[in-house]
matplotlib code that plots the C-alpha trace (Angstrom):
import matplotlib.pyplot as plt

x = [150.6, 153.2, 152.1, 152.8, 149.5, 147.7, 149.9, 147.4, 144.5, 142.5, 145.3, 143.4, 141.0, 143.7, 145.7, 143.8, 142.7, 146.2, 148.7, 150.3, 150.7, 154.8, 156.1, 155.4, 159.1, 158.8, 156.2, 158.4, 161.3, 159.3, 157.5, 160.7, 162.4, 159.5, 160.7, 157.0, 153.6, 152.3, 154.4, 152.3, 153.1, 152.1, 152.0, 152.9, 151.0, 149.6, 147.2, 144.2, 146.1, 147.6, 150.8, 148.7, 146.1, 148.7, 150.5, 146.8, 146.3, 149.2, 147.9, 150.2, 148.5, 148.5, 146.8, 147.1, 147.8, 147.2, 147.2, 145.3, 141.8, 141.2, 142.9, 142.2, 138.7, 139.6, 142.2, 139.4, 136.6, 139.6, 140.8, 137.2, 138.4, 142.2, 141.7, 142.9, 144.0, 143.7, 147.0, 150.7, 153.4, 155.7, 152.5, 151.2, 148.3, 149.8, 150.8, 155.2, 156.8, 153.4, 154.9, 157.4, 157.6, 157.1, 156.0, 156.2, 156.0, 156.0, 156.7, 159.5, 160.5, 156.9, 157.6, 159.7, 162.8, 163.8, 160.9, 159.5, 162.5, 161.7, 157.8, 159.6, 161.3, 158.5, 156.9, 159.1, 159.4, 163.3, 164.3, 161.5, 162.4, 161.0, 160.3, 160.9, 159.4, 159.8, 158.2, 160.9, 160.6, 163.7, 165.2, 167.9, 165.5, 164.7, 161.0, 161.3, 164.3, 161.3, 158.4, 160.6, 161.8, 157.9, 157.8, 160.8, 159.6, 155.6, 155.8, 157.6, 157.3, 158.8, 162.5, 161.5, 161.2, 163.9, 165.0, 168.3, 166.9, 170.6, 170.3, 167.6, 168.0, 171.2, 169.7, 167.1, 168.4, 171.5, 174.4, 174.2, 170.5, 169.3, 168.5, 166.7, 165.2, 163.1, 161.1, 158.0, 156.9, 154.0, 151.7, 149.1, 147.0, 146.3, 143.3, 145.9, 149.0, 147.4, 145.9, 148.6, 150.7, 148.3, 148.8, 151.8, 152.1, 153.4, 151.1, 149.1, 145.9, 143.2, 143.6, 147.2, 149.4, 150.6, 148.2, 147.0, 151.0, 151.7, 148.6, 149.8, 152.9, 152.1, 149.8, 153.2, 155.1, 152.0, 151.4, 154.9, 156.3, 152.6, 152.0, 148.4, 147.1, 148.9, 152.5, 155.0, 157.0, 160.2, 159.8, 160.9, 160.3, 163.0, 162.7, 165.0, 164.9, 166.2, 166.6, 166.2, 168.9]
y = [68.9, 70.5, 69.3, 72.4, 73.8, 72.6, 73.6, 76.5, 74.9, 75.8, 79.0, 80.6, 83.0, 83.8, 84.9, 86.8, 88.8, 89.3, 88.9, 92.3, 94.2, 95.2, 98.3, 101.3, 101.1, 97.9, 99.1, 102.0, 100.6, 98.2, 101.0, 102.8, 100.0, 99.9, 101.3, 101.9, 102.8, 99.9, 96.7, 93.1, 92.3, 88.7, 88.2, 84.6, 82.5, 85.6, 83.8, 85.8, 88.9, 90.9, 92.5, 92.2, 94.7, 97.2, 96.4, 97.4, 99.7, 101.6, 101.6, 99.0, 96.7, 92.8, 89.3, 87.4, 83.1, 81.5, 77.4, 76.5, 77.0, 78.5, 81.7, 81.4, 82.1, 84.7, 86.8, 86.9, 88.1, 90.7, 91.4, 92.7, 93.8, 92.3, 88.9, 85.4, 81.7, 78.8, 77.6, 76.7, 78.6, 75.7, 75.5, 78.9, 78.1, 82.4, 82.5, 82.5, 86.1, 87.9, 89.1, 92.4, 91.4, 88.1, 89.4, 86.1, 87.7, 85.3, 81.8, 81.2, 78.5, 76.1, 76.2, 73.7, 76.0, 74.9, 73.6, 77.5, 78.9, 77.0, 78.6, 81.7, 82.1, 80.8, 83.4, 86.8, 88.6, 89.6, 91.4, 90.3, 90.7, 88.4, 90.4, 88.1, 90.1, 88.6, 89.9, 88.8, 89.5, 90.3, 87.9, 90.6, 91.3, 89.8, 90.2, 87.6, 85.7, 85.1, 84.1, 82.3, 79.9, 79.3, 78.0, 76.1, 74.8, 73.5, 73.6, 70.4, 71.4, 75.1, 74.0, 72.8, 76.4, 77.9, 79.8, 81.3, 83.9, 84.6, 81.1, 81.0, 84.0, 82.9, 79.9, 82.0, 85.6, 85.3, 87.2, 90.5, 91.4, 94.2, 93.3, 96.3, 96.1, 97.9, 98.8, 97.1, 97.1, 95.7, 96.6, 94.5, 93.8, 90.3, 89.2, 90.1, 89.3, 85.4, 85.3, 86.6, 83.7, 81.2, 82.2, 80.0, 77.3, 76.2, 76.9, 74.3, 73.9, 73.3, 69.8, 69.4, 68.3, 71.1, 73.5, 74.7, 75.4, 77.3, 79.5, 80.3, 81.2, 83.6, 85.3, 85.5, 86.7, 89.3, 90.3, 91.1, 93.4, 95.6, 98.7, 99.5, 96.6, 97.2, 94.9, 95.7, 93.3, 94.8, 93.5, 94.6, 93.5, 92.6, 92.4, 90.4, 92.2, 90.7, 89.1, 84.8, 82.2]
z = [6.5, 9.1, 12.4, 14.0, 11.9, 15.1, 17.9, 18.4, 17.9, 21.3, 21.6, 19.7, 21.5, 24.1, 21.0, 19.5, 22.8, 24.2, 21.8, 22.1, 18.1, 17.0, 17.1, 14.5, 13.7, 12.1, 9.6, 9.6, 7.9, 5.3, 4.1, 3.7, 1.8, -1.4, -4.5, -5.8, -2.7, -3.8, -3.8, -2.9, 0.8, 1.1, 5.0, 5.7, 8.9, 9.5, 12.9, 13.7, 11.8, 13.8, 11.9, 8.7, 10.1, 11.3, 7.4, 6.5, 8.4, 6.8, 3.6, 2.3, -0.6, 1.6, 1.4, 4.4, 4.8, 7.6, 7.7, 11.2, 10.9, 13.9, 13.7, 10.0, 10.9, 13.5, 10.9, 8.4, 10.9, 12.4, 8.5, 6.8, 3.2, 2.9, 1.2, 3.6, 2.8, 4.0, 3.6, 4.0, 3.7, 2.1, -0.7, -0.1, -3.8, -5.2, -8.4, -9.2, -8.9, -8.1, -4.6, -4.0, -0.1, 1.8, 6.0, 9.1, 11.9, 15.0, 13.2, 11.0, 13.4, 12.7, 8.8, 7.2, 6.8, 3.4, 1.2, 2.8, 1.4, -2.2, -2.2, -0.9, -4.2, -6.9, -5.3, -4.9, -7.9, -9.1, -5.6, -3.7, -0.2, 3.2, 6.4, 10.0, 12.7, 16.8, 20.0, 21.9, 26.4, 27.4, 28.9, 30.8, 33.2, 36.1, 36.1, 33.1, 34.0, 36.7, 34.8, 32.5, 35.0, 35.6, 32.3, 32.3, 35.9, 34.8, 31.3, 30.0, 26.0, 26.6, 26.5, 23.1, 21.9, 23.2, 20.0, 18.1, 15.9, 14.9, 13.4, 12.1, 9.7, 8.7, 7.9, 5.7, 4.4, 1.5, 2.9, 5.0, 5.8, 8.1, 11.6, 13.9, 16.7, 18.6, 22.5, 22.7, 26.2, 27.8, 29.9, 31.3, 33.6, 35.5, 33.0, 29.9, 32.1, 32.0, 28.9, 26.8, 28.5, 27.5, 23.6, 23.8, 22.2, 25.0, 28.4, 30.0, 30.0, 32.8, 32.2, 33.0, 35.0, 37.2, 36.0, 39.2, 40.5, 37.3, 37.9, 41.4, 40.5, 38.0, 40.3, 42.5, 39.9, 38.8, 42.8, 43.1, 40.2, 39.5, 41.1, 40.6, 39.4, 36.0, 35.2, 32.4, 30.6, 28.7, 25.0, 21.9, 18.1, 16.2, 12.6, 9.6, 6.3, 3.1, 0.4, 0.5, -0.7]

ax = plt.figure().add_subplot(projection="3d")
ax.plot(x, y, z, "-o")
ax.set_aspect("equal")
plt.show()
């Protein structure tokens, strides 16, 4: 099994409570692309079910797949009435040519991409599409540059997670694909801001070196930019949508 499956062990509580939803325009676009209303969607690496539930709440015919045991168990609780499988992106166990759309929210970078592409080809119907979605903080803003600097100074794994999304998309999709960006700014209390931060796979845990400095610097950032106890993080929901290679 891909070792990245275990990256979110002990992070599932933070992830479940504090990760944001995706811009509703992402779901609007996916639904508008459907040839028939009841197209089957599989949300792969669904985590605790954030995007899966957004699809389900819009009456989509969706199931979830999540390899991490802790995240899977939370997804099962959060997604009452939705089928969720505890398996991987590379071996979904789904029937061949049984899926119209694959969605992958905040997870493509964890996959063995070559193996995922093979599996996606197998389970997709002719003409099937893949939607890749990311919530990304907007580092054109000063607050985000300062926020990232705190990670760089304190979290040794952070630099390994700087991603070139377009490079990932170019490897996945067959020629042209649609790329959409929707504003999805998030407002957080101090507790929510810290929870969002600690939901990241590369964020420090209490027994890690620099943990106390990390918390202190995050608190100072919150105090600097918050107004009446609320901080706003500029964020976008990015959608890449098309047919795979």
